C-alpha beads as a LAMMPS data file, in Angstrom:
LAMMPS data file: protein, C-alpha beads

478 atoms
477 bonds

1 atom types
1 bond types

-500.0 500.0 xlo xhi
-500.0 500.0 ylo yhi
-500.0 500.0 zlo zhi

Masses

1 110.0

Atoms # bond

1 1 1 -430.107 240.691 -456.373
2 1 1 -433.425 238.806 -456.225
3 1 1 -433.485 235.069 -455.758
4 1 1 -433.229 233.156 -459.013
5 1 1 -431.514 235.955 -460.932
6 1 1 -429.027 234.745 -463.526
7 1 1 -425.739 236.464 -462.871
8 1 1 -423.470 234.891 -465.455
9 1 1 -423.821 232.773 -468.585
10 1 1 -421.334 230.630 -470.427
11 1 1 -421.724 228.036 -473.157
12 1 1 -421.043 224.366 -472.653
13 1 1 -419.170 222.293 -475.203
14 1 1 -422.129 219.890 -475.177
15 1 1 -424.622 220.928 -477.851
16 1 1 -427.960 219.293 -478.515
17 1 1 -428.312 219.947 -482.221
18 1 1 -425.095 220.888 -484.064
19 1 1 -425.676 223.078 -487.070
20 1 1 -429.017 224.466 -485.868
21 1 1 -429.919 227.636 -484.073
22 1 1 -428.443 227.854 -480.567
23 1 1 -431.409 229.844 -479.281
24 1 1 -434.615 228.624 -480.903
25 1 1 -437.460 231.058 -481.025
26 1 1 -439.775 230.644 -478.015
27 1 1 -443.173 229.381 -479.060
28 1 1 -442.019 227.624 -482.229
29 1 1 -443.157 224.032 -482.610
30 1 1 -441.645 220.854 -483.983
31 1 1 -442.882 217.247 -484.314
32 1 1 -442.269 215.240 -481.153
33 1 1 -441.582 211.478 -481.455
34 1 1 -442.280 208.786 -478.858
35 1 1 -439.818 207.657 -476.192
36 1 1 -439.070 204.428 -478.045
37 1 1 -438.434 205.951 -481.477
38 1 1 -434.874 207.253 -481.410
39 1 1 -433.917 207.926 -485.030
40 1 1 -430.287 207.752 -486.107
41 1 1 -427.641 206.127 -483.868
42 1 1 -426.482 208.590 -481.241
43 1 1 -423.791 208.290 -478.579
44 1 1 -425.405 207.183 -475.333
45 1 1 -428.331 205.353 -476.957
46 1 1 -427.811 201.575 -477.138
47 1 1 -427.562 200.246 -480.694
48 1 1 -430.552 197.959 -480.344
49 1 1 -431.860 195.454 -482.836
50 1 1 -434.290 197.015 -485.326
51 1 1 -437.805 196.793 -483.964
52 1 1 -436.619 196.384 -480.358
53 1 1 -437.750 199.229 -478.081
54 1 1 -434.987 201.488 -476.813
55 1 1 -436.466 201.476 -473.320
56 1 1 -436.957 198.350 -471.220
57 1 1 -440.454 197.409 -469.983
58 1 1 -440.009 198.822 -466.471
59 1 1 -438.759 202.103 -467.953
60 1 1 -441.732 202.211 -470.330
61 1 1 -444.190 201.583 -467.484
62 1 1 -442.745 204.512 -465.578
63 1 1 -443.060 206.855 -468.557
64 1 1 -446.567 205.627 -469.374
65 1 1 -447.843 206.265 -465.839
66 1 1 -449.819 209.562 -465.951
67 1 1 -450.093 209.965 -462.156
68 1 1 -449.519 213.577 -461.004
69 1 1 -447.211 212.260 -458.266
70 1 1 -445.298 209.049 -458.797
71 1 1 -442.502 207.411 -456.834
72 1 1 -439.888 205.027 -458.152
73 1 1 -438.357 202.772 -455.496
74 1 1 -435.408 201.343 -457.371
75 1 1 -432.086 199.580 -457.522
76 1 1 -429.004 201.528 -458.474
77 1 1 -427.831 201.726 -462.070
78 1 1 -430.892 200.344 -463.833
79 1 1 -431.417 203.372 -466.083
80 1 1 -434.184 205.094 -464.145
81 1 1 -432.832 208.651 -464.471
82 1 1 -431.850 207.916 -468.077
83 1 1 -435.452 206.974 -468.909
84 1 1 -436.713 210.028 -467.009
85 1 1 -434.451 212.183 -469.170
86 1 1 -436.036 210.756 -472.329
87 1 1 -439.522 211.538 -471.063
88 1 1 -438.440 215.002 -469.938
89 1 1 -437.195 215.883 -473.413
90 1 1 -440.441 214.768 -475.046
91 1 1 -442.488 216.615 -472.431
92 1 1 -440.564 219.874 -472.625
93 1 1 -440.425 219.737 -476.436
94 1 1 -444.182 219.352 -476.733
95 1 1 -446.282 222.510 -477.207
96 1 1 -448.663 221.075 -474.612
97 1 1 -445.858 220.318 -472.155
98 1 1 -444.312 222.482 -469.464
99 1 1 -440.924 223.344 -468.050
100 1 1 -439.056 220.494 -466.366
101 1 1 -437.204 221.229 -463.136
102 1 1 -434.676 218.556 -462.203
103 1 1 -433.372 218.509 -458.629
104 1 1 -430.331 216.413 -457.716
105 1 1 -428.469 216.464 -454.430
106 1 1 -425.111 217.306 -456.000
107 1 1 -423.765 219.066 -459.078
108 1 1 -422.478 215.894 -460.736
109 1 1 -426.020 214.524 -460.841
110 1 1 -427.429 217.666 -462.417
111 1 1 -424.662 217.711 -465.016
112 1 1 -425.219 214.034 -465.891
113 1 1 -428.980 214.449 -466.203
114 1 1 -428.770 217.500 -468.436
115 1 1 -426.220 215.625 -470.561
116 1 1 -428.639 212.720 -470.924
117 1 1 -431.367 215.163 -471.951
118 1 1 -429.086 216.659 -474.595
119 1 1 -428.334 213.179 -475.925
120 1 1 -432.043 212.331 -476.133
121 1 1 -432.793 215.615 -477.913
122 1 1 -430.249 214.677 -480.576
123 1 1 -431.619 211.135 -480.818
124 1 1 -435.173 212.409 -481.266
125 1 1 -433.945 215.115 -483.682
126 1 1 -435.704 217.746 -481.638
127 1 1 -434.823 221.398 -482.229
128 1 1 -433.196 222.669 -479.045
129 1 1 -430.556 225.114 -477.982
130 1 1 -427.206 224.063 -476.604
131 1 1 -426.767 223.307 -472.941
132 1 1 -426.137 226.564 -471.139
133 1 1 -424.701 226.956 -467.686
134 1 1 -425.751 229.764 -465.391
135 1 1 -425.274 230.755 -461.788
136 1 1 -428.319 230.612 -459.561
137 1 1 -428.403 232.788 -456.460
138 1 1 -429.151 230.977 -453.188
139 1 1 -429.894 233.755 -450.748
140 1 1 -430.041 231.480 -447.705
141 1 1 -426.461 230.412 -448.343
142 1 1 -425.478 233.791 -449.824
143 1 1 -423.698 232.143 -452.721
144 1 1 -424.063 231.445 -456.449
145 1 1 -424.787 227.863 -457.502
146 1 1 -424.052 226.526 -460.973
147 1 1 -427.170 225.278 -462.797
148 1 1 -427.899 223.988 -466.305
149 1 1 -430.567 224.627 -468.923
150 1 1 -431.746 223.363 -472.293
151 1 1 -434.301 225.506 -474.112
152 1 1 -436.641 223.951 -476.696
153 1 1 -438.458 225.455 -479.668
154 1 1 -441.720 224.816 -477.801
155 1 1 -440.742 227.617 -475.437
156 1 1 -440.178 225.228 -472.526
157 1 1 -436.938 224.604 -470.661
158 1 1 -435.313 221.727 -468.825
159 1 1 -433.504 223.253 -465.874
160 1 1 -431.272 221.308 -463.476
161 1 1 -431.141 222.953 -460.026
162 1 1 -429.713 222.310 -456.591
163 1 1 -431.931 220.831 -453.891
164 1 1 -432.872 223.984 -452.000
165 1 1 -436.677 223.981 -451.522
166 1 1 -436.771 227.757 -452.048
167 1 1 -435.454 227.288 -455.594
168 1 1 -438.876 225.970 -456.635
169 1 1 -440.759 229.069 -455.522
170 1 1 -442.464 230.839 -458.369
171 1 1 -441.802 227.958 -460.750
172 1 1 -444.315 225.858 -462.642
173 1 1 -444.104 222.559 -464.483
174 1 1 -442.782 219.096 -463.731
175 1 1 -440.431 218.576 -460.786
176 1 1 -438.057 215.599 -460.752
177 1 1 -436.432 214.789 -457.417
178 1 1 -433.642 212.314 -458.108
179 1 1 -432.171 210.100 -455.357
180 1 1 -434.716 211.680 -453.053
181 1 1 -433.645 209.685 -449.991
182 1 1 -430.298 211.495 -450.003
183 1 1 -431.623 215.074 -449.997
184 1 1 -431.015 216.791 -446.662
185 1 1 -434.306 218.711 -446.720
186 1 1 -436.550 216.227 -448.507
187 1 1 -439.637 217.092 -446.454
188 1 1 -439.430 220.796 -447.288
189 1 1 -438.453 220.039 -450.876
190 1 1 -441.545 217.868 -451.320
191 1 1 -443.717 220.569 -449.795
192 1 1 -442.409 223.079 -452.307
193 1 1 -442.711 220.647 -455.230
194 1 1 -446.253 219.542 -454.413
195 1 1 -447.400 223.158 -454.491
196 1 1 -446.881 223.035 -458.280
197 1 1 -449.722 220.518 -458.621
198 1 1 -452.254 223.308 -458.185
199 1 1 -451.689 224.595 -461.724
200 1 1 -451.301 221.286 -463.519
201 1 1 -447.742 220.426 -462.562
202 1 1 -446.457 216.972 -461.666
203 1 1 -443.854 215.522 -459.314
204 1 1 -441.600 212.548 -460.086
205 1 1 -439.633 211.096 -457.163
206 1 1 -436.886 208.545 -457.818
207 1 1 -434.478 206.968 -455.341
208 1 1 -432.725 204.012 -453.880
209 1 1 -433.275 203.601 -450.151
210 1 1 -431.283 205.310 -447.417
211 1 1 -432.610 203.774 -444.212
212 1 1 -435.962 202.643 -442.883
213 1 1 -436.659 205.902 -441.050
214 1 1 -435.893 208.083 -444.072
215 1 1 -438.714 210.369 -445.312
216 1 1 -438.507 208.661 -448.715
217 1 1 -439.361 205.284 -447.216
218 1 1 -442.086 206.854 -445.094
219 1 1 -443.570 208.401 -448.243
220 1 1 -443.696 204.972 -449.913
221 1 1 -445.157 203.323 -446.803
222 1 1 -447.877 205.972 -446.618
223 1 1 -448.712 205.428 -450.292
224 1 1 -449.012 201.678 -449.851
225 1 1 -451.101 202.179 -446.720
226 1 1 -453.489 204.409 -448.673
227 1 1 -452.574 207.569 -446.753
228 1 1 -451.709 209.420 -449.963
229 1 1 -452.825 208.911 -453.586
230 1 1 -449.342 208.618 -455.076
231 1 1 -448.357 205.935 -457.587
232 1 1 -445.482 203.660 -456.528
233 1 1 -443.178 201.717 -458.853
234 1 1 -440.642 199.219 -457.501
235 1 1 -437.769 197.798 -459.538
236 1 1 -435.106 195.634 -457.912
237 1 1 -431.980 194.476 -459.690
238 1 1 -433.638 191.100 -460.273
239 1 1 -436.742 192.795 -461.688
240 1 1 -434.563 194.721 -464.122
241 1 1 -432.585 191.633 -465.114
242 1 1 -435.817 189.711 -465.746
243 1 1 -436.870 192.448 -468.170
244 1 1 -433.648 192.571 -470.157
245 1 1 -431.151 194.809 -468.335
246 1 1 -428.158 192.532 -468.844
247 1 1 -429.132 191.902 -472.466
248 1 1 -429.057 195.659 -472.961
249 1 1 -425.671 195.937 -471.217
250 1 1 -424.299 193.309 -473.596
251 1 1 -425.638 195.235 -476.600
252 1 1 -424.025 198.401 -475.300
253 1 1 -420.684 196.647 -474.744
254 1 1 -420.995 194.753 -478.065
255 1 1 -420.535 191.372 -476.419
256 1 1 -422.585 188.174 -476.763
257 1 1 -425.138 187.390 -474.070
258 1 1 -425.195 184.218 -471.991
259 1 1 -427.198 183.297 -468.905
260 1 1 -424.012 182.171 -467.157
261 1 1 -422.378 185.568 -467.735
262 1 1 -425.512 187.281 -466.388
263 1 1 -425.443 185.164 -463.208
264 1 1 -421.756 185.972 -462.649
265 1 1 -422.365 189.670 -463.297
266 1 1 -425.293 189.706 -460.829
267 1 1 -423.202 188.060 -458.121
268 1 1 -420.346 190.495 -458.761
269 1 1 -422.718 193.431 -458.277
270 1 1 -423.924 191.952 -454.975
271 1 1 -420.363 191.324 -453.805
272 1 1 -419.359 194.882 -454.684
273 1 1 -421.911 196.285 -452.238
274 1 1 -420.711 194.019 -449.425
275 1 1 -423.457 194.011 -446.787
276 1 1 -425.406 196.818 -448.425
277 1 1 -426.772 194.948 -451.438
278 1 1 -430.275 194.553 -449.996
279 1 1 -430.668 198.311 -449.717
280 1 1 -428.724 199.352 -452.806
281 1 1 -429.947 196.685 -455.230
282 1 1 -433.086 195.059 -453.822
283 1 1 -435.130 197.967 -452.420
284 1 1 -434.951 196.854 -448.781
285 1 1 -434.372 199.848 -446.495
286 1 1 -431.742 199.186 -443.843
287 1 1 -433.177 198.996 -440.346
288 1 1 -431.502 197.383 -437.358
289 1 1 -432.135 193.648 -437.421
290 1 1 -434.450 193.964 -440.407
291 1 1 -437.567 193.152 -438.354
292 1 1 -440.499 194.936 -439.971
293 1 1 -442.816 195.052 -436.943
294 1 1 -441.135 195.663 -433.604
295 1 1 -442.106 193.935 -430.373
296 1 1 -443.033 197.253 -428.801
297 1 1 -445.325 198.169 -431.694
298 1 1 -447.139 194.816 -431.675
299 1 1 -447.505 194.636 -427.900
300 1 1 -448.959 198.148 -427.842
301 1 1 -451.962 196.758 -429.771
302 1 1 -452.397 193.600 -427.665
303 1 1 -455.091 193.816 -425.013
304 1 1 -455.290 191.390 -422.090
305 1 1 -459.012 192.141 -421.777
306 1 1 -459.674 190.515 -425.159
307 1 1 -460.488 186.778 -425.215
308 1 1 -457.453 184.521 -425.620
309 1 1 -456.781 182.516 -428.770
310 1 1 -458.786 179.269 -428.789
311 1 1 -456.617 176.292 -429.715
312 1 1 -457.622 172.798 -430.873
313 1 1 -455.415 169.918 -432.009
314 1 1 -456.783 166.814 -433.706
315 1 1 -455.268 163.350 -433.756
316 1 1 -454.234 161.636 -436.977
317 1 1 -457.067 159.134 -436.534
318 1 1 -459.751 161.813 -436.263
319 1 1 -460.121 162.012 -440.044
320 1 1 -461.367 158.374 -440.047
321 1 1 -464.318 158.972 -437.704
322 1 1 -467.786 158.342 -439.209
323 1 1 -469.120 161.583 -440.650
324 1 1 -472.152 161.912 -438.351
325 1 1 -470.075 161.264 -435.246
326 1 1 -467.426 163.731 -436.399
327 1 1 -469.975 166.441 -437.181
328 1 1 -471.627 166.034 -433.790
329 1 1 -468.290 166.242 -432.002
330 1 1 -467.264 169.379 -433.911
331 1 1 -470.627 171.017 -433.212
332 1 1 -470.274 170.311 -429.497
333 1 1 -466.793 171.860 -429.491
334 1 1 -468.090 174.955 -431.313
335 1 1 -470.981 175.354 -428.875
336 1 1 -468.680 175.093 -425.875
337 1 1 -465.701 177.124 -427.069
338 1 1 -466.838 179.556 -429.774
339 1 1 -470.489 180.325 -429.137
340 1 1 -469.865 182.255 -425.868
341 1 1 -467.518 184.546 -427.761
342 1 1 -469.873 184.912 -430.719
343 1 1 -472.743 185.746 -428.361
344 1 1 -470.767 188.824 -427.290
345 1 1 -470.827 190.245 -430.816
346 1 1 -472.470 193.634 -431.154
347 1 1 -475.758 193.145 -433.029
348 1 1 -475.313 196.349 -435.047
349 1 1 -471.539 196.163 -435.596
350 1 1 -469.865 194.993 -438.793
351 1 1 -467.770 191.839 -438.551
352 1 1 -464.846 190.626 -440.661
353 1 1 -462.860 187.404 -440.844
354 1 1 -459.370 186.561 -442.058
355 1 1 -457.893 183.079 -442.410
356 1 1 -454.451 181.560 -442.951
357 1 1 -454.886 177.909 -443.933
358 1 1 -452.863 174.936 -442.705
359 1 1 -453.533 171.213 -442.793
360 1 1 -450.874 168.903 -441.385
361 1 1 -447.674 170.905 -441.141
362 1 1 -448.889 174.403 -440.315
363 1 1 -451.692 175.669 -438.157
364 1 1 -454.863 177.196 -439.498
365 1 1 -455.279 180.607 -437.887
366 1 1 -458.570 182.527 -437.998
367 1 1 -459.199 186.042 -436.718
368 1 1 -462.646 187.621 -436.413
369 1 1 -462.814 191.353 -435.769
370 1 1 -465.614 193.717 -434.847
371 1 1 -465.711 197.247 -436.199
372 1 1 -465.914 199.935 -433.526
373 1 1 -466.687 203.637 -433.959
374 1 1 -463.747 205.456 -435.515
375 1 1 -462.873 202.522 -437.817
376 1 1 -461.084 200.615 -435.075
377 1 1 -461.195 196.832 -435.274
378 1 1 -461.017 194.736 -432.093
379 1 1 -460.701 190.984 -431.927
380 1 1 -464.021 189.248 -431.302
381 1 1 -462.522 185.769 -431.405
382 1 1 -459.425 184.017 -432.690
383 1 1 -458.811 180.313 -433.034
384 1 1 -456.085 177.982 -434.247
385 1 1 -456.465 174.420 -435.512
386 1 1 -453.730 171.825 -435.855
387 1 1 -454.111 168.763 -438.067
388 1 1 -457.801 169.503 -438.611
389 1 1 -459.352 167.620 -441.583
390 1 1 -460.772 169.748 -444.397
391 1 1 -464.378 168.968 -443.541
392 1 1 -463.773 169.857 -439.894
393 1 1 -462.266 173.187 -440.803
394 1 1 -465.159 173.965 -443.121
395 1 1 -467.750 173.089 -440.468
396 1 1 -466.078 175.313 -437.853
397 1 1 -465.619 178.200 -440.275
398 1 1 -469.216 178.116 -441.467
399 1 1 -470.438 177.872 -437.867
400 1 1 -468.587 181.079 -437.042
401 1 1 -469.781 182.964 -440.113
402 1 1 -473.387 181.835 -439.630
403 1 1 -473.367 183.183 -436.063
404 1 1 -472.016 186.645 -436.867
405 1 1 -474.866 189.195 -436.693
406 1 1 -473.482 191.331 -439.527
407 1 1 -470.861 189.438 -441.510
408 1 1 -469.433 191.938 -444.011
409 1 1 -466.324 190.335 -445.479
410 1 1 -463.654 187.633 -445.308
411 1 1 -460.141 187.316 -446.703
412 1 1 -459.279 183.659 -447.319
413 1 1 -455.890 182.086 -447.968
414 1 1 -456.286 180.662 -451.481
415 1 1 -452.796 179.240 -451.948
416 1 1 -452.210 175.491 -452.070
417 1 1 -454.658 173.443 -449.994
418 1 1 -456.357 176.633 -448.843
419 1 1 -457.837 177.190 -452.286
420 1 1 -460.519 174.546 -451.718
421 1 1 -461.681 176.173 -448.471
422 1 1 -461.589 179.667 -449.960
423 1 1 -463.635 178.552 -452.956
424 1 1 -466.247 176.777 -450.825
425 1 1 -466.617 179.848 -448.625
426 1 1 -467.016 182.095 -451.634
427 1 1 -469.686 179.809 -453.100
428 1 1 -471.668 179.780 -449.835
429 1 1 -471.420 183.465 -448.866
430 1 1 -470.866 185.166 -452.219
431 1 1 -467.962 186.701 -454.127
432 1 1 -468.988 190.132 -452.873
433 1 1 -468.101 189.173 -449.317
434 1 1 -465.310 186.616 -449.706
435 1 1 -461.928 187.504 -451.192
436 1 1 -459.677 184.626 -452.290
437 1 1 -456.183 185.926 -451.537
438 1 1 -453.224 184.512 -453.463
439 1 1 -450.395 185.234 -451.039
440 1 1 -447.135 186.259 -452.723
441 1 1 -444.173 188.561 -452.208
442 1 1 -446.006 191.192 -454.229
443 1 1 -449.125 190.848 -452.053
444 1 1 -447.113 191.293 -448.875
445 1 1 -445.308 194.273 -450.366
446 1 1 -448.579 195.991 -451.250
447 1 1 -450.425 195.204 -448.008
448 1 1 -447.941 195.125 -445.136
449 1 1 -447.731 198.912 -445.007
450 1 1 -451.456 199.046 -444.274
451 1 1 -451.055 196.552 -441.411
452 1 1 -448.120 198.475 -439.983
453 1 1 -450.046 201.718 -440.235
454 1 1 -453.015 200.152 -438.397
455 1 1 -450.732 199.015 -435.588
456 1 1 -449.071 202.410 -435.347
457 1 1 -452.438 204.151 -435.163
458 1 1 -453.891 201.574 -432.735
459 1 1 -456.841 200.874 -435.051
460 1 1 -456.492 197.107 -434.658
461 1 1 -456.676 195.422 -431.246
462 1 1 -455.329 191.877 -430.855
463 1 1 -455.360 189.269 -428.079
464 1 1 -452.203 189.076 -425.991
465 1 1 -450.597 185.890 -427.241
466 1 1 -446.892 185.023 -427.293
467 1 1 -447.111 182.900 -430.445
468 1 1 -448.968 185.594 -432.369
469 1 1 -446.383 188.108 -431.228
470 1 1 -443.587 185.904 -432.562
471 1 1 -445.422 185.334 -435.846
472 1 1 -445.878 189.053 -436.444
473 1 1 -442.271 189.792 -435.536
474 1 1 -441.117 187.247 -438.121
475 1 1 -442.022 189.567 -441.008
476 1 1 -439.013 190.972 -442.834
477 1 1 -438.790 193.032 -446.010
478 1 1 -437.069 191.171 -448.859

Bonds

1 1 1 2
2 1 2 3
3 1 3 4
4 1 4 5
5 1 5 6
6 1 6 7
7 1 7 8
8 1 8 9
9 1 9 10
10 1 10 11
11 1 11 12
12 1 12 13
13 1 13 14
14 1 14 15
15 1 15 16
16 1 16 17
17 1 17 18
18 1 18 19
19 1 19 20
20 1 20 21
21 1 21 22
22 1 22 23
23 1 23 24
24 1 24 25
25 1 25 26
26 1 26 27
27 1 27 28
28 1 28 29
29 1 29 30
30 1 30 31
31 1 31 32
32 1 32 33
33 1 33 34
34 1 34 35
35 1 35 36
36 1 36 37
37 1 37 38
38 1 38 39
39 1 39 40
40 1 40 41
41 1 41 42
42 1 42 43
43 1 43 44
44 1 44 45
45 1 45 46
46 1 46 47
47 1 47 48
48 1 48 49
49 1 49 50
50 1 50 51
51 1 51 52
52 1 52 53
53 1 53 54
54 1 54 55
55 1 55 56
56 1 56 57
57 1 57 58
58 1 58 59
59 1 59 60
60 1 60 61
61 1 61 62
62 1 62 63
63 1 63 64
64 1 64 65
65 1 65 66
66 1 66 67
67 1 67 68
68 1 68 69
69 1 69 70
70 1 70 71
71 1 71 72
72 1 72 73
73 1 73 74
74 1 74 75
75 1 75 76
76 1 76 77
77 1 77 78
78 1 78 79
79 1 79 80
80 1 80 81
81 1 81 82
82 1 82 83
83 1 83 84
84 1 84 85
85 1 85 86
86 1 86 87
87 1 87 88
88 1 88 89
89 1 89 90
90 1 90 91
91 1 91 92
92 1 92 93
93 1 93 94
94 1 94 95
95 1 95 96
96 1 96 97
97 1 97 98
98 1 98 99
99 1 99 100
100 1 100 101
101 1 101 102
102 1 102 103
103 1 103 104
104 1 104 105
105 1 105 106
106 1 106 107
107 1 107 108
108 1 108 109
109 1 109 110
110 1 110 111
111 1 111 112
112 1 112 113
113 1 113 114
114 1 114 115
115 1 115 116
116 1 116 117
117 1 117 118
118 1 118 119
119 1 119 120
120 1 120 121
121 1 121 122
122 1 122 123
123 1 123 124
124 1 124 125
125 1 125 126
126 1 126 127
127 1 127 128
128 1 128 129
129 1 129 130
130 1 130 131
131 1 131 132
132 1 132 133
133 1 133 134
134 1 134 135
135 1 135 136
136 1 136 137
137 1 137 138
138 1 138 139
139 1 139 140
140 1 140 141
141 1 141 142
142 1 142 143
143 1 143 144
144 1 144 145
145 1 145 146
146 1 146 147
147 1 147 148
148 1 148 149
149 1 149 150
150 1 150 151
151 1 151 152
152 1 152 153
153 1 153 154
154 1 154 155
155 1 155 156
156 1 156 157
157 1 157 158
158 1 158 159
159 1 159 160
160 1 160 161
161 1 161 162
162 1 162 163
163 1 163 164
164 1 164 165
165 1 165 166
166 1 166 167
167 1 167 168
168 1 168 169
169 1 169 170
170 1 170 171
171 1 171 172
172 1 172 173
173 1 173 174
174 1 174 175
175 1 175 176
176 1 176 177
177 1 177 178
178 1 178 179
179 1 179 180
180 1 180 181
181 1 181 182
182 1 182 183
183 1 183 184
184 1 184 185
185 1 185 186
186 1 186 187
187 1 187 188
188 1 188 189
189 1 189 190
190 1 190 191
191 1 191 192
192 1 192 193
193 1 193 194
194 1 194 195
195 1 195 196
196 1 196 197
197 1 197 198
198 1 198 199
199 1 199 200
200 1 200 201
201 1 201 202
202 1 202 203
203 1 203 204
204 1 204 205
205 1 205 206
206 1 206 207
207 1 207 208
208 1 208 209
209 1 209 210
210 1 210 211
211 1 211 212
212 1 212 213
213 1 213 214
214 1 214 215
215 1 215 216
216 1 216 217
217 1 217 218
218 1 218 219
219 1 219 220
220 1 220 221
221 1 221 222
222 1 222 223
223 1 223 224
224 1 224 225
225 1 225 226
226 1 226 227
227 1 227 228
228 1 228 229
229 1 229 230
230 1 230 231
231 1 231 232
232 1 232 233
233 1 233 234
234 1 234 235
235 1 235 236
236 1 236 237
237 1 237 238
238 1 238 239
239 1 239 240
240 1 240 241
241 1 241 242
242 1 242 243
243 1 243 244
244 1 244 245
245 1 245 246
246 1 246 247
247 1 247 248
248 1 248 249
249 1 249 250
250 1 250 251
251 1 251 252
252 1 252 253
253 1 253 254
254 1 254 255
255 1 255 256
256 1 256 257
257 1 257 258
258 1 258 259
259 1 259 260
260 1 260 261
261 1 261 262
262 1 262 263
263 1 263 264
264 1 264 265
265 1 265 266
266 1 266 267
267 1 267 268
268 1 268 269
269 1 269 270
270 1 270 271
271 1 271 272
272 1 272 273
273 1 273 274
274 1 274 275
275 1 275 276
276 1 276 277
277 1 277 278
278 1 278 279
279 1 279 280
280 1 280 281
281 1 281 282
282 1 282 283
283 1 283 284
284 1 284 285
285 1 285 286
286 1 286 287
287 1 287 288
288 1 288 289
289 1 289 290
290 1 290 291
291 1 291 292
292 1 292 293
293 1 293 294
294 1 294 295
295 1 295 296
296 1 296 297
297 1 297 298
298 1 298 299
299 1 299 300
300 1 300 301
301 1 301 302
302 1 302 303
303 1 303 304
304 1 304 305
305 1 305 306
306 1 306 307
307 1 307 308
308 1 308 309
309 1 309 310
310 1 310 311
311 1 311 312
312 1 312 313
313 1 313 314
314 1 314 315
315 1 315 316
316 1 316 317
317 1 317 318
318 1 318 319
319 1 319 320
320 1 320 321
321 1 321 322
322 1 322 323
323 1 323 324
324 1 324 325
325 1 325 326
326 1 326 327
327 1 327 328
328 1 328 329
329 1 329 330
330 1 330 331
331 1 331 332
332 1 332 333
333 1 333 334
334 1 334 335
335 1 335 336
336 1 336 337
337 1 337 338
338 1 338 339
339 1 339 340
340 1 340 341
341 1 341 342
342 1 342 343
343 1 343 344
344 1 344 345
345 1 345 346
346 1 346 347
347 1 347 348
348 1 348 349
349 1 349 350
350 1 350 351
351 1 351 352
352 1 352 353
353 1 353 354
354 1 354 355
355 1 355 356
356 1 356 357
357 1 357 358
358 1 358 359
359 1 359 360
360 1 360 361
361 1 361 362
362 1 362 363
363 1 363 364
364 1 364 365
365 1 365 366
366 1 366 367
367 1 367 368
368 1 368 369
369 1 369 370
370 1 370 371
371 1 371 372
372 1 372 373
373 1 373 374
374 1 374 375
375 1 375 376
376 1 376 377
377 1 377 378
378 1 378 379
379 1 379 380
380 1 380 381
381 1 381 382
382 1 382 383
383 1 383 384
384 1 384 385
385 1 385 386
386 1 386 387
387 1 387 388
388 1 388 389
389 1 389 390
390 1 390 391
391 1 391 392
392 1 392 393
393 1 393 394
394 1 394 395
395 1 395 396
396 1 396 397
397 1 397 398
398 1 398 399
399 1 399 400
400 1 400 401
401 1 401 402
402 1 402 403
403 1 403 404
404 1 404 405
405 1 405 406
406 1 406 407
407 1 407 408
408 1 408 409
409 1 409 410
410 1 410 411
411 1 411 412
412 1 412 413
413 1 413 414
414 1 414 415
415 1 415 416
416 1 416 417
417 1 417 418
418 1 418 419
419 1 419 420
420 1 420 421
421 1 421 422
422 1 422 423
423 1 423 424
424 1 424 425
425 1 425 426
426 1 426 427
427 1 427 428
428 1 428 429
429 1 429 430
430 1 430 431
431 1 431 432
432 1 432 433
433 1 433 434
434 1 434 435
435 1 435 436
436 1 436 437
437 1 437 438
438 1 438 439
439 1 439 440
440 1 440 441
441 1 441 442
442 1 442 443
443 1 443 444
444 1 444 445
445 1 445 446
446 1 446 447
447 1 447 448
448 1 448 449
449 1 449 450
450 1 450 451
451 1 451 452
452 1 452 453
453 1 453 454
454 1 454 455
455 1 455 456
456 1 456 457
457 1 457 458
458 1 458 459
459 1 459 460
460 1 460 461
461 1 461 462
462 1 462 463
463 1 463 464
464 1 464 465
465 1 465 466
466 1 466 467
467 1 467 468
468 1 468 469
469 1 469 470
470 1 470 471
471 1 471 472
472 1 472 473
473 1 473 474
474 1 474 475
475 1 475 476
476 1 476 477
477 1 477 478
């Protein structure tokens, strides 16, 4: 029997529209509501306050994202698959939609998802047939696998399959890969799913993490590094709570909400996962000690031939020097310590600067790179300043930028005291060349993958410096 042949049918007790036709005519159409417009109360849909959307903001953002390939990096039990089921019903029910092919890594997942779809079809009052079960032939395993289907009056189906990549051959439509990190053949499954994009299909990938070296995490890292054009969503337990998850749980359980109860519930969830809460609830893939950049990786991009980091520490009294005397002293230091390095700059090469600002407690660190053929960036000069007054830092920075043959861009730390320096640099050299960076957890999340990728590909060359090595090794995903 050919692959995909249906060898046996039987009806499920779960029906999507009691009292209507069990097998709607293919090609018939019916009005399709929006994902936040469930009509009459239906089991499985929270009894929300009138006017309150059924879906929470992070669920709505996922549904509203039109990207052909999108990835949801998520905490467990925040309603991601449930929201995907709502969107799947609307998509399959629409005359302009397509078939939806759901792929879970076990049969319980496929059964739960198809049940959620049936619930949403009832809630939206969409004409659909009952859930049917059929056996799907997996030739590689030489066995029949139970699968599930809902057929809509639009002529489209929602089909829940096992995770064999070959099961997607010859199919067309939207592919949903749920808990992708736990599929044994995720790489091959993605290859098969992405082939559907050619004829207007789409691929939705949802999962909690399952290790730092898992293909799911690598897919996300590549997306954040710009290696693929996929859209990435990230929702931790705290993100979901901030957007109303516990409020919705209280509505579902018909209990009053309180912030104290939410805090206790959150802690109980963390305690339940023992040492695995970071991975299961907070989207941090497990990896050894948790160090994001390994010593070996960083050292592989450190070159002893590059000039060492220039270091200067100022006394507390230095800020009180007369301005002319201070300016002359700073200029002399620049001429002696920085100019020889700047003189080595390639006259036709592009140059870039990045700065992390510090005043009294932390160091200011500045890195200037020169672009080489092949989009490799080597360190031209690097310097660190401790306890340097604002005016001193500005004078040194402007000296460096004024001596670069082809200054193309700078990224300036614009948090706290650094905002003044970043603003002054932007005013002098233009907004088109100076980016004022507001460092935050979100910024690190979106940009660290690009740094890691550059180190892995040896497209950034750094001076060999023990302190810089320690600083880079201090990064950890949170």
